C-alpha positions in Angstrom: 21.0 -14.0 -6.3 19.4 -12.9 -9.6 21.4 -10.3 -11.6 20.5 -6.8 -10.6 19.3 -7.8 -7.1 21.4 -7.9 -3.9 20.7 -8.6 -0.3 21.7 -6.0 2.2 21.2 -5.1 5.9 18.9 -2.1 6.2 18.1 0.4 8.9 17.3 -1.3 12.3 19.1 -4.4 11.1 16.2 -5.4 8.9 16.9 -7.5 5.8 16.4 -5.7 2.5 16.5 -6.5 -1.2 18.0 -3.8 -3.4 17.1 -3.8 -7.1 19.1 -1.9 -9.7 18.4 -2.6 -13.3 18.1 -0.7 -16.5 14.3 -0.8 -15.9 14.2 0.6 -12.3 15.7 1.1 -8.9 13.9 -0.2 -5.8 14.3 -1.3 -2.2 12.0 -3.7 -0.4 12.0 -5.8 2.7 10.4 -9.1 3.7 9.6 -7.4 7.0 5.9 -6.6 6.2 6.5 -7.6 2.6 7.0 -3.9 2.1 8.2 -2.1 -1.0 9.9 1.1 0.4 11.3 2.7 -2.7 10.7 2.4 -6.5 11.9 4.7 -9.3 11.5 3.5 -12.9 14.0 4.4 -15.5 13.9 8.2 -16.3 12.7 9.1 -12.8 15.4 10.7 -10.5 13.0 10.7 -7.5 11.2 7.7 -6.0 7.6 7.4 -6.9 7.0 6.1 -3.4 7.3 8.4 -0.3 9.3 7.1 2.6 9.2 9.3 5.7 12.6 10.6 6.9 11.3 9.8 10.4 10.3 6.2 9.6 11.0 3.7 12.3 12.7 0.4 11.4 12.8 -2.6 13.7 10.7 -5.5 15.0 7.3 -4.4 16.1 7.3 -1.0 14.3 5.4 -0.3 11.2 7.4 1.5 8.4 5.9 4.8 7.5 5.9 5.0 3.8 6.3 2.8 0.7 3.5 0.3 0.4 2.5 -1.3 3.7 0.3 -4.4 3.5 -2.8 -4.0 5.8 -4.2 -7.4 6.6 -6.4 -9.0 8.0 -8.1 -5.8 9.0 -7.8 -2.2 7.9 -7.5 0.8 10.3 -8.6 0.0 13.9 -9.8 -3.5 14.6 -13.6 -3.5 14.3 -14.3 -4.8 17.9 -11.0 -4.7 19.8 -9.1 -1.4 19.9 -6.2 -3.1 21.8 -5.2 -5.0 18.6 -2.7 -3.4 16.3 -4.0 -0.9 13.7 -4.1 -2.2 10.1 -3.6 -5.8 11.3 -0.4 -7.8 11.9 0.9 -8.4 8.4 2.9 -5.2 8.2 5.0 -6.0 11.3 5.7 -9.7 10.5 8.7 -11.1 8.8 7.4 -12.8 5.6 9.2 -15.7 3.9 11.0 -14.7 0.7 10.0 -17.1 -2.1 10.8 -16.9 -5.8 13.1 -14.2 -7.1 13.1 -14.0 -10.9 13.9 -11.8 -13.8 12.0 -12.1 -17.1 13.0 -11.5 -20.7 12.0 -7.9 -20.5 14.2 -7.3 -17.5 11.4 -7.0 -14.9 12.2 -8.4 -11.5 9.7 -10.5 -9.7 9.8 -11.2 -6.0 7.2 -13.2 -4.0 6.7 -13.1 -0.2 4.7 -15.6 1.8 2.9 -15.4 5.2 0.8 -18.2 6.8 -1.2 -18.6 10.0 0.6 -19.8 13.0 0.2 -19.7 16.8 1.0 -16.0 17.0 -1.4 -14.9 14.3 -4.2 -17.1 15.8 -3.9 -15.1 19.1 -4.9 -12.0 17.1 -7.2 -13.6 14.4 -8.7 -17.0 14.7 -8.4 -18.1 11.1 -6.3 -20.5 9.0 -4.8 -18.7 5.9 -2.0 -18.6 3.5 -1.1 -15.2 2.0 1.4 -14.0 -0.6 2.5 -10.8 -2.1 4.0 -10.9 -5.6 5.9 -7.8 -6.6 6.9 -7.0 -10.2 9.5 -4.2 -10.5 10.1 -2.6 -13.8 8.9 0.5 -15.7 5.7 -0.1 -13.7 5.3 -1.4 -10.1 2.7 -4.2 -9.8 1.7 -5.9 -6.6 -0.7 -8.8 -6.2 -1.9 -9.8 -2.8 -3.4 -13.3 -2.6 -5.2 -14.8 0.4 -6.3 -18.4 0.6 -8.6 -19.9 3.3 -6.8 -23.1 4.3 -9.3 -23.9 7.1 -12.7 -25.5 7.4 -14.7 -22.3 8.2 -15.3 -19.2 6.1 -13.7 -16.0 7.3 -14.0 -12.3 6.7 -11.0 -10.1 6.3 -9.8 -6.7 5.0 -6.9 -5.9 2.7 -5.3 -2.7 1.7 -2.1 -1.9 -0.3 -1.5 1.3 1.5 0.5 3.2 -1.2 2.3 6.4 -0.2 2.8 8.2 -3.5 5.4 11.0 -3.4 4.3 14.5 -4.5 5.9 17.9 -4.5 3.1 19.5 -2.5 -0.1 17.8 -1.5 -2.0 21.2 -1.5 -1.2 21.6 -5.2 -2.0 18.0 -6.2 -5.2 16.7 -7.8 -6.5 13.2 -8.0 -8.9 12.3 -10.8 -10.8 9.0 -11.4 -13.2 9.3 -8.4 -15.6 11.9 -9.6 -19.3 11.3 -8.8 -18.3 8.4 -6.5 -19.9 7.5 -3.2 -17.6 7.6 -0.2 -17.5 7.3 3.6 -15.9 10.4 5.1 -13.8 9.5 8.2 -13.2 13.2 8.8 -17.0 13.8 8.9 -18.0 11.2 11.5 -18.2 8.4 8.9 -21.0 10.1 7.0 -21.7 9.1 3.4 -21.3 11.6 0.6 -20.8 11.6 -3.2 -18.0 13.5 -4.9 -18.5 16.3 -7.4 -17.5 16.2 -11.0 -14.2 17.8 -10.1 -10.9 16.1 -9.2 -10.1 15.6 -5.6 -7.9 18.3 -3.9 -6.1 18.5 -0.6 -6.6 21.8 1.3 -7.2 20.1 4.6 -7.2 16.5 6.1 -8.6 14.0 3.6 -9.6 10.5 4.8 -12.2 8.9 2.5 -13.2 5.3 1.7 -14.6 5.3 -1.8 -16.9 2.3 -2.4 -18.1 0.4 -5.4 -15.3 1.7 -7.6 -12.9 -0.1 -9.8 -11.7 3.1 -11.5 -8.1 4.0 -12.4 -6.9 7.0 -10.5 -4.4 9.6 -11.7 -2.4 11.9 -9.4 -1.5 15.1 -11.2 1.5 16.7 -9.6 2.5 20.1 -11.0 5.5 20.6 -8.7 7.3 17.4 -9.7 5.8 17.7 -13.3 4.6 14.1 -13.4 1.4 12.1 -13.3 1.1 8.9 -11.3 -1.5 6.3 -12.4 -2.9 3.7 -10.1 -4.8 0.8 -11.7 -6.4 -2.1 -9.9 -8.3 -5.4 -10.1 -10.1 -7.5 -7.4 -10.8 -4.4 -5.3 -14.1 -2.6 -4.8 -12.7 0.1 -2.5 -10.2 2.9 -2.9 -9.0 4.8 0.1 -7.5 8.3 -0.2 -5.7 9.9 2.7 -3.5 12.8 3.7 -3.4 14.0 7.3 -3.4 17.7 6.4 -1.6 20.7 8.0 -3.2 20.3 11.4 -2.8 16.6 12.1 0.2 15.9 9.9 3.0 17.7 11.9 1.8 15.9 15.1 2.3 12.4 13.7 5.5 11.2 15.4 7.1 9.4 12.4 6.0 12.0 9.8 6.3 15.5 11.1 6.9 18.3 8.5 6.9 15.8 5.7 3.1 15.4 5.8 2.7 17.4 2.6 5.1 15.3 0.5 2.7 12.4 -0.1 -0.8 11.3 -0.9 -2.1 7.8 -0.2 -4.3 6.2 -2.9 -4.9 2.7 -1.7 -6.2 -0.4 -3.4 -8.5 -2.0 -0.8 -11.1 -4.6 0.0 -12.3 -3.2 3.4 -15.3 -2.1 5.4 -18.0 -1.4 4.4 -17.1 -4.0 1.8 -15.0 -6.6 3.6 -13.8 -9.8 1.8 -15.5 -13.1 2.6 -13.4 -16.1 1.8 -15.1 -19.6 1.9 -13.1 -22.7 2.9 -10.3 -23.6 0.4 -11.1 -20.5 -1.7 -8.7 -17.7 -2.5 -8.9 -14.1 -3.6 -6.3 -12.0 -5.5 -6.1 -8.2 -5.5 -3.7 -6.3 -7.7 -2.5 -2.7 -7.9 -0.4 -1.4 -10.7 1.5 2.0 -10.4 3.0 3.8 -13.4 4.3 7.3 -13.9 4.8 9.8 -16.7 6.7 13.0 -16.5 10.2 14.1 -15.5 10.7 14.1 -11.7 
């Protein structure tokens, strides 16, 4: 195994990779190709939120970190019996290349391809990968290739849970004057004001036609988290708020310790992939401050 990386058995018996270098500390698992923790040098606390009530084990989605939502986002568009956010986050991906470059950054690639089980849920031929770069920034690139003879539509989201001291005192900038679909307001369309986004109640918004960088300003942890992206026309922002949050089984009282700012390609702007074509979507998370 590459220097600074070790394999270990995690909660629920899941396989994990632990990264500990002079650049960062991180833990991730091929189950769902999910980064669960990441703290760059100089940060005592993880930049990613992982619920203290998170479930680990086959068939359960891990609450926190960066789940991969694919090939659909949220509820299935036509069959509510299918799993929310697709099947990628509850599949064991194959671990591919594990590297360390001259700067000391660690690179890990996970792979997932269509098989008999995925075709039951989604009749498409595909090959997907998630390449994670772990250093003073966290970069994740999701690539999907259509390996079949027919075009398909899909949705992708890198569902980043960003740790904050108190959601109610946190502000998100970068989405001012941007059109969004409000899932809290019966999917009505609105446009944001010129002020940063705040979290006094439930927020569940799909911001469309935006490639902007977002910044989370957290006065409690005295740091700013920046989320940059490419290959993505949608940003999703979510926090369940004080009424819904405590009722979420695997979240409970920790609902105010995160904000999700998600790099996405989802409805109303799903991704269409022609035969033998591919699409890559990248999110890059960095942090400044002292937490």
